[in-house]
C-alpha positions as CSV (number, residue, x, y, z in Angstrom):
1,M,-36.1,-3.5,35.5
2,R,-33.0,-5.6,35.5
3,L,-33.9,-7.0,32.1
4,V,-34.3,-3.4,30.7
5,S,-30.9,-2.5,32.2
6,E,-29.3,-5.5,30.6
7,V,-30.9,-4.8,27.2
8,G,-29.6,-1.2,27.4
9,Q,-26.1,-2.4,28.2
10,E,-26.2,-4.9,25.4
11,K,-27.3,-2.2,23.0
12,K,-24.5,0.0,24.1
13,S,-22.0,-2.8,23.8
14,S,-23.3,-3.7,20.4
15,S,-23.1,-0.1,19.2
16,Q,-19.5,0.1,20.4
17,S,-18.6,-3.1,18.7
18,Q,-20.2,-1.9,15.5
19,E,-18.2,1.4,15.7
20,T,-15.0,-0.6,16.2
21,V,-15.8,-2.8,13.2
22,N,-16.5,0.2,11.1
23,S,-13.3,1.9,12.2
24,L,-11.2,-1.2,11.5
25,T,-12.9,-1.6,8.1
26,R,-12.0,2.0,7.2
27,E,-8.4,1.4,8.4
28,R,-8.1,-1.8,6.4
29,D,-9.5,-0.1,3.3
30,M,-7.0,2.8,3.6
31,L,-4.1,0.3,4.1
32,Q,-5.2,-1.7,1.1
33,Q,-5.2,1.5,-1.0
34,K,-1.7,2.4,0.3
35,I,-0.5,-1.0,-0.7
36,R,-1.9,-0.6,-4.2
37,E,-0.2,2.8,-4.5
38,M,3.1,1.4,-3.3
39,E,2.9,-1.5,-5.7
40,I,2.4,1.0,-8.5
41,E,5.4,3.1,-7.3
42,V,7.6,-0.1,-7.1
43,D,6.6,-1.0,-10.7
44,R,7.4,2.6,-11.9
45,M,10.8,2.5,-10.1
46,K,11.6,-1.0,-11.6
47,H,10.9,0.4,-15.1
48,Q,13.0,3.5,-14.4
49,L,15.9,1.3,-13.1
50,S,15.6,-0.9,-16.2
51,A,15.8,2.1,-18.5
52,S,18.8,3.5,-16.6
53,Q,20.6,0.2,-16.8
54,D,19.9,0.0,-20.5
55,A,21.2,3.5,-21.0
56,W,24.3,2.7,-18.9
57,G,24.9,-0.4,-21.0
58,V,24.7,1.6,-24.3
59,T,27.0,4.3,-22.9
60,K,29.5,1.7,-21.6
61,K,29.5,-0.1,-25.0
62,Q,30.1,3.2,-26.8
63,L,33.0,4.1,-24.4
64,D,34.5,0.6,-24.9
65,E,34.3,1.0,-28.7
66,K,36.0,4.4,-28.5
67,E,38.8,3.0,-26.3
68,N,39.4,0.1,-28.6
69,K,39.9,2.3,-31.7
């Protein structure tokens, strides 16, 4: 009987461990997806910043040219 009880406890422990692994795997996958989304957002913002800096440069150059005339 003791062996049957130990086997039952091991099955329960194994099941709990598997649930923990599955939960952690889902959490990891969600975090990896979030990282990918944030990397895409950072790239988008870098391009937006670059475009804004280019526009500012053109505007400043035009203003300087007007002031020098």
